[in-house]
N, C-alpha and C positions, 0 to 999 in steps of 0.2 A: 707303421711306427710301433716300436716295441717298448715295453716298460723297461726302465733301467734295471739291469740284473741285480745290482747291489741293493737297490730299493726293494725289488721283488723279494730278495732273500731276507731282508730285514723285516718286511711286512709278514712274511710267512713265519719267521722266527717268533714274532710277537703275536701271531694269530689274528692279524687285522687285514688279511688278504681275501676274505670271503664275504658272503652276503651278511647283512646286519642280523644280529640275533632277534628272534621274535619271542616275547616282546623285547623292546629295547631295554638295556640296563637302566636302573634308577639313577637319579642324580648323584647320590652319595657313592654308589659303586663306580660310576664314570669318573668322578673326581679322584677317587683313590687310584683307579687305573691310569689316569693321566699322570698323576704324580709318579707312579711306578715306572711308566714308560719314559718319562723325562729322566729319571735317575739312570735307567738302562742305556739311554742314548747319549747322555752328556759325557764330555771328555773328563777323564780323571787322571791326575788332579785337575781341579777347575782351572780354566785359563786365568793367569794372573793379571790383575789390573792394579792401579794405584791404591784404591781403597773401595770398600763396600760398606754401606751403612743403611740401616732401616730408619725411617723417619715418618713424620706425618706432615702433609702439606694440605692446606685448605680443608682439614678434617678427614683427609684420605690417606691411607697408608701407602707409602712409597718405599722404594729401595734405590739408593743413589750410588752410582758407579762413577768413580773419578779416574781419569787416565794417569799413567805414570809420568807422562811428559809434563813439564812445568810450563807456566805461562797461560795466557788466555786460550780458551777452548770453546767450541760450539756446545750448546746444550741441546739434547735430544730427549723429548718426552716419548717414552715407549709404552704402547698399549698392547698387552699380551692377547694371544688368541685363545680359543676354547669355546667358540660358539655362543658366547655371552653367558655360558652355564658352567664351564669347567675352566681350569687353569688358574694360576696365581703367581706370586712373585718367585716362588721356588721353581715352578715348572719351566719358567723362561729365564732362569738365571744364566744358563749357558749362552743363550742368544744375546742377552744384554751384556755379558762379559765380552763376548766377541765384538759386538757393536762398539763398545767402549774402546777396546783395543784397536780395532781396525780403523775406526774413524778418529781416534784420539779425541773423543768427545765426553762430556759429562752426560751420562745417561740417567734419566729419572724414570724408573719403571713404576707404573700406576697399578696399585692393588684395588681396582674398582669393584664395586658391589656387583654380585652375580645374580642372574635370574635362576630359578623362578622366584626366589625369596625377594628379589629386588628387580622387578621387570623394568622395561623401558619407561622413562628415560634415565634411570639411575646411573647406569654405566656411562652414558654420554655426559651427564652432569658431573660425575666424578672426574672424568678425563678432561673435560673443559676447565674445571676448577683448578686442577693441578697445572694444566698448560698455562693458564692465566698467571698463576703464582710464579712458575718458573720464568716465563717470558717477562714478567714484571720485576724480576730481581736478578738481572744479569751479573751483578757483583757476587751473588751467592752461587750461581750456577753457570760456570764458564769463566769466572774471573774477570767479568766485565767485557767479554768479547761482544755481547749483544747479538750473537748469531744463534738463532733458535730454529729447531726443526721438529717435526712430528714423524713418528714411525710406528709400525705395528705389523702383526701377522694375523691372518684370518679375521675373526671378529674384532681384534684389536686394530687391524688396518682399516676396517669399517669405521671404527670410532675415531681414529686419527683423521680419516678423510672427512668425517662429519664435523669434527672440531675445527678444522682449518678454515672453512667459510665463516664460522662464528668469530674467529680471531680476525680474519680479514675485515669483516664488517665493523669490528670494534677498533680497527686501525692498528692492530698488532701485527708487525711484519713476521712472516714465516719464510725462512730461507729455502726450505725443501720439505718434501714429503717422501717417505719410503713406505710403500704399501705392498706387502706380500700377500697375495691371494685373498683379497677382501671379498666378503659378500656385499654386493652393491645394490641389489634389488631384492628386498624382503617380501615383495608382494606375491611372488610365485606366478606372476602373469606375463613374464617376459618372453616365454617360449624359447629358452636357451637350450640348444641341442645337447650340449655337454652334460646337462643335468640328467639326460637319459643315457647318453653314450658312456658316461663314467659313473653310473648310478651305484654300482657295486664292484668289489674286487680291487679297489685302489685305496684302501685305508678308510678315509672319510667317505661315507655314503650319502647319497641324496636323501634317503629317509632320515638319517641322523641330522642333516642340515635342516630339513623341514621341521623336524621335531624341536630343534633348538630355537628356530625362529618363532615357533608357536609359544614356547616357554618365555621368550623374550618380549614379543609384542602382542601375544594373544591373537584373538580372532578378528580384531578390528582392522578392516582394510585401510581405513584412513590413517591409523597409526603406522602400519607397515609402509605406507606411501609417503610418510613424512620424510623430507630430505635429511633430517637429523638421524633417521634410522636407515634410510636407503639413499646413500650418496648419489647414485645414478639418477635418482628422481628429484634431486634438488632443483629449485627454480633457476639457479644460475651456477655455472661452472667457471665463471670468469675469474681468473687471477687469484686463486687461493695460494698457490706456490708451485714452483717447478716440482715435478713428480717423477720418481723412479718406481716402476710397477713391475712385479714379477708374478708369474703363475705357471704351473706345470700343465703339460698337455693332457694329462690324465686326471685333472682336477674337475669335479662336477661344476665348480664355479668358473671354469675357464672362460666361457663365452660372456658372462656378465662382467668379469674383470676386464676383458678386452673391450667390451662395450663402454665401460667407464673410461678407459684410456682414450678411446675415440672421442667421447663426449668432451673430455678435457682438451684434447687437441683441437677440436672444432671450435672451442671457446677461446682459443689462443694461448692455452697454457703449454709451457714447454714440458713435454712428456717423454720419458724414456721407457717404453714398454718392452717387456721380455717374456716370450713364450718359450718355456724350457721343454724340449723333447725328452720323453722318458721319465719326467718327474711328476709327482703327485701333490695333492693338497698336504700342507704341513712339511714340505721338503726341508725347511730350515732346521727342523728337529733332527734330521738325519745327517747333517753336514759333517759331524765328527766321524761317521762310519761309511759314508757313500761319497766317493770322489765327485760324481756329477752334481750332487747337492752342494758339496763344498765349493765347487767352481761357481755355481749359481749365487751362493751367498757372498763369495768373494767379489763377484761382479756387482751385485746390488750394493753392498757396503762400500765398494770402491767408488761407485757413481755417486752415492750419497756424500762421501768424503769430498769428492770433487766439487760438489755444490756448496758445502758448508765450510770447507777449508781450501779455497782456491789457491793455486800456487802464487807466490809473490811475483810481481812483475820483475822482469830482468832489469838489472841495473844498467843505467845508461852511462856510457863513458863520458867523462868530463871533456869539454872541448880543450884543445891544445892552444 
C-alpha cells in the first residue's frame, strides 16, 4: 500500500515527512509551528457558516459556530487535537467550520487547558464541564432540539471518547461520537505494530506521540491506565453512544484506534470504523488540499449527520 501522493507532497512541502528532529522542538516552538501549518492548510476565504462567536462556558473558553439553516439543530461539542500539548481554537477553525456546515449543527469548540502547564486531568475536566453545560441547555445550543454529540480529532478524540462514559453515567444522552484517530491507550504497553511500522516518515511520529503522553500524564502508570485518560482501558465500553471512527493506514495510532473500535463493538455499541488507505495521522487538516483526505472527511461528517439529523419518516398517504 502506498502513501497518498497528494499527502506525501504536502508533507514534503511542509518538512514533516522525515524522522523527528533530535532533540524534539520545545513546546512554544511546536505551538507556533502548529498555528503556522493550520494557516497554510486552511481554505481561504474561510468556509462560511451562519455565525462564529467566542464565549466562555463553565469557566472554559469556547468558540461557537452556528449553521446558516434556521430551526432546531443538533449540538456538537468539538475537542481539538494536538497531543494534549499544542492546538487551540484557531488551529481547528477550518475543521469546525466544515463540521458546522456539513452537519448543519451548532458546534461548540473547546479551548481546554494544555499540558505541560496543565497536565491530566485538566483537559478532561474542561471538556466534560463544557459538554455538561451544552447538553444541559438545549435551548441555547441547537434551538431546543435536544440532540447532542461529541467529536474530536487526535487527542481531542481521546477526550471526547473519555467524556462520553461520564455523561452516560450521569444520565445525559449522547446521540453520537465522531472520533478521528484518537490515542486510546496511553500506557505504551499495548504492543501495537503500527507504532513501529509508522514510527517515522508520516508526519506525526511515534517519538512525538510518546513525548506528548509523558507531558500529559507523567511517569505514573496508574494515571496513564485511568479510563479517563486511556478510553481503551475503561472498565466498561457499554452504551456511551453510536460511534463513527476514522484512522489512516499510515498512522502510528492505527492499531490502537482499531482495537478501541473492536472493544466498543464487543460491548454492543453501534460502531462505524473506517481505515483509510494512503492517509496519515491528522488527515483532516489536509482536506482542503488532498482529495483523498477530503473524501474521508466527507464520509465521516456525513455519517455523523445521519446519526444526529436522521431523515424524517416518509409521509403516509391518507386512507381514501
